[in-house]
C-alpha positions as CSV (number, residue, x, y, z in Angstrom):
1,M,100.0,116.2,91.3
2,T,101.4,112.8,90.5
3,E,101.3,111.3,87.0
4,A,98.9,108.6,88.1
5,S,96.5,111.2,89.6
6,I,96.6,113.3,86.4
7,K,96.0,110.2,84.3
8,A,93.1,109.0,86.5
9,L,91.4,112.4,86.5
10,S,91.8,112.6,82.7
11,I,89.5,109.6,82.2
12,L,87.3,110.1,85.4
13,R,83.7,109.2,84.5
14,D,84.5,109.3,80.8
15,F,82.1,107.1,78.9
16,N,84.5,107.1,75.9
17,Q,86.4,104.5,77.9
18,F,83.5,102.0,77.6
19,Q,84.3,98.4,76.7
20,W,81.6,95.7,75.9
21,Y,82.9,93.3,78.5
22,V,81.3,95.5,81.1
23,I,77.9,94.1,80.1
24,P,78.5,90.4,80.8
25,L,80.4,91.3,84.0
26,F,77.3,93.3,85.1
27,L,75.1,90.3,84.3
28,I,77.3,88.0,86.4
29,V,76.9,90.3,89.4
30,L,73.2,90.4,88.9
31,Y,73.0,86.6,88.6
32,V,75.0,86.1,91.8
33,Y,72.6,88.3,93.8
34,A,69.5,86.9,92.0
35,V,70.5,83.4,93.1
36,E,70.5,84.5,96.7
37,I,67.2,86.3,96.3
38,E,65.7,83.2,94.7
39,R,66.8,81.1,97.7
40,R,65.7,83.8,100.0
41,N,69.1,83.7,101.5
42,W,68.9,87.2,103.0
43,N,71.9,86.7,105.3
44,V,74.2,86.3,102.3
45,F,72.4,88.9,100.1
46,L,72.5,91.7,102.7
47,A,76.1,90.8,103.9
48,G,77.3,91.2,100.3
49,L,75.7,94.6,100.1
50,A,77.3,95.6,103.4
51,F,80.7,94.5,102.1
52,Y,80.4,96.7,99.0
53,G,79.0,99.6,101.0
54,M,82.1,99.6,103.2
55,D,84.3,99.7,100.1
56,L,82.3,102.5,98.6
57,F,82.8,104.6,101.8
58,N,86.6,104.0,101.5
59,E,86.6,105.1,97.9
60,I,84.8,108.4,98.7
61,W,87.3,109.4,101.4
62,N,90.2,108.2,99.3
63,A,89.1,110.5,96.5
64,L,88.9,113.3,99.0
65,I,92.5,112.7,99.9
66,L,93.5,113.6,96.4
67,H,91.4,116.8,96.5
68,C,92.8,117.9,99.9
69,T,96.4,117.1,99.2
70,G,96.4,118.2,95.6
71,R,98.9,115.4,95.0
72,A,97.6,111.9,95.2
73,A,95.0,109.6,96.8
74,F,96.2,106.7,99.0
75,W,95.5,104.4,96.0
76,T,94.8,105.2,92.4
77,T,93.6,103.2,89.4
78,P,94.8,105.3,86.5
79,S,94.4,103.1,83.5
80,Q,93.1,100.0,81.7
81,S,89.5,100.4,82.8
82,A,86.2,100.7,80.9
83,Y,85.0,103.3,83.4
84,V,86.7,105.1,86.3
85,I,84.1,106.0,89.0
86,F,86.5,107.6,91.5
87,V,90.3,108.0,91.2
88,G,90.8,104.7,93.1
89,L,87.7,102.9,91.9
90,N,86.9,101.6,88.5
91,I,84.0,99.5,87.2
92,E,86.0,96.3,87.3
93,I,86.8,96.7,90.9
94,T,83.2,97.6,91.7
95,F,82.0,94.3,90.2
96,M,84.7,92.4,92.0
97,F,83.9,93.8,95.4
98,A,80.1,93.3,94.8
99,I,80.8,89.6,94.4
100,L,83.6,89.3,96.9
101,G,81.3,90.0,99.8
102,I,79.0,87.2,98.8
103,V,81.9,84.8,98.5
104,A,83.3,85.8,101.8
105,V,80.2,84.9,103.8
106,K,79.3,81.8,101.8
107,I,82.6,80.1,102.9
108,L,81.9,80.8,106.6
109,P,81.2,77.8,108.9
110,K,77.5,77.5,109.7
111,D,78.2,77.5,113.4
112,K,79.1,81.1,114.2
113,K,80.2,80.1,117.7
114,M,82.7,77.5,116.5
115,K,86.3,78.3,117.4
116,I,89.5,77.7,115.4
117,L,92.6,77.2,117.6
118,G,90.6,78.9,120.4
119,I,89.7,81.9,118.2
120,P,86.1,82.7,117.0
121,N,85.9,81.5,113.4
122,R,84.6,84.8,112.1
123,W,87.8,86.6,113.2
124,V,90.0,83.9,111.7
125,F,88.3,84.1,108.4
126,A,88.3,87.9,108.4
127,V,92.0,88.0,109.1
128,L,93.0,85.3,106.6
129,N,90.8,86.8,103.9
130,S,92.2,90.3,104.5
131,I,95.8,88.9,104.3
132,L,95.0,87.2,101.0
133,A,93.4,90.4,99.7
134,V,96.4,92.5,100.6
135,F,98.7,90.0,98.9
136,I,96.7,90.4,95.7
137,E,96.8,94.2,96.0
138,V,100.6,94.0,96.4
139,I,100.7,92.1,93.1
140,L,98.5,94.6,91.4
141,N,100.7,97.4,92.7
142,R,103.8,95.6,91.3
143,I,102.3,95.4,87.8
144,G,101.2,99.0,87.9
145,A,97.5,98.5,87.9
146,L,97.1,99.9,91.4
147,V,99.3,102.9,92.3
148,W,100.4,103.7,95.9
149,E,102.1,107.0,96.5
150,Y,102.6,107.3,100.2
151,S,105.2,105.3,102.2
152,F,102.7,104.4,105.0
153,W,100.3,103.0,102.4
154,N,102.9,101.0,100.4
155,W,105.0,97.9,100.6
156,P,106.2,96.8,103.2
157,N,104.0,99.1,105.3
158,V,100.7,97.3,104.5
159,F,99.2,97.2,107.9
160,L,96.8,100.1,107.2
161,I,95.8,98.4,103.9
162,F,95.0,95.3,105.9
163,L,93.2,97.1,108.7
164,I,91.3,99.8,106.9
165,G,91.2,98.4,103.4
166,Y,89.9,95.0,104.1
167,L,89.5,93.8,107.7
168,T,86.7,96.3,108.5
169,F,84.9,95.1,105.3
170,F,84.9,91.5,106.3
171,V,84.1,92.2,109.9
172,V,81.1,94.3,109.0
173,A,79.9,91.8,106.4
174,Y,80.1,88.9,108.9
175,W,78.4,91.0,111.6
176,V,75.5,91.7,109.2
177,H,75.4,88.1,108.1
178,D,75.1,86.8,111.7
179,M,72.4,89.3,112.9
180,E,69.3,87.4,114.0
181,K,66.8,89.9,112.6
182,V,66.6,91.1,109.0
183,R,65.3,94.4,110.3
184,N,68.6,95.0,112.1
185,K,70.6,94.1,108.9
186,I,68.6,96.7,106.9
187,I,69.2,99.3,109.6
188,V,72.9,98.8,109.3
189,L,72.8,98.9,105.5
190,S,70.7,102.1,105.6
191,V,73.3,103.8,107.8
192,I,76.2,102.7,105.5
193,Y,74.6,103.6,102.2
194,G,73.0,106.7,103.7
195,I,76.5,108.0,104.7
196,N,77.7,107.1,101.2
197,L,74.9,108.8,99.5
198,V,75.3,112.0,101.5
199,G,79.1,112.0,100.7
200,I,78.5,111.5,97.0
201,I,75.9,114.3,96.9
202,I,77.9,116.8,98.9
203,F,81.5,116.1,97.7
204,G,80.6,114.8,94.2
205,V,77.6,116.6,92.9
206,I,77.6,119.9,94.8
207,L,81.3,120.6,95.5
208,R,82.7,118.4,92.7
209,W,85.7,117.4,94.9
210,I,85.5,113.7,94.0
């Protein structure tokens, strides 16, 4: 098992790591969502939840990679956190992804049929945002905040990070955002969070693999 994996497991869900800055960060997330609720902007509100739900799914299977290999997850956040939820997900990243989904859909053109250089604007924004997110991850990896162990999930081989780590998040968030009926949005969210809940219960609570 890698040093980063051992270090992450040593503080996994350890409340002794708590720092007071978590409270104002949590309130900021609540405020961001409360604003959308106040405005009854359900497209943005539910798209933000969809974005975070996709990230949570990734974090569950990433934690399972560590269990199955006995060596390392694809990505690990081993230190400098007030609370480590899974080996690759800490409370700070959670708050970031919770807000990022909201930001990602608020910058979309209102006309979902508009094209940029002949390409549907949703795909353009999804690709560009994913590239920017991967760029930031590379920086985080370089400073040691985010650890990558496997060559296929590491610089310069970042295509999987782009595809699985971000593009799917943005695509699903935009898809939910553009759905005509709120009912359909809720159905998609129910599926995403239902799968996550089952995964957490089975692999986290019962088997204790994550």
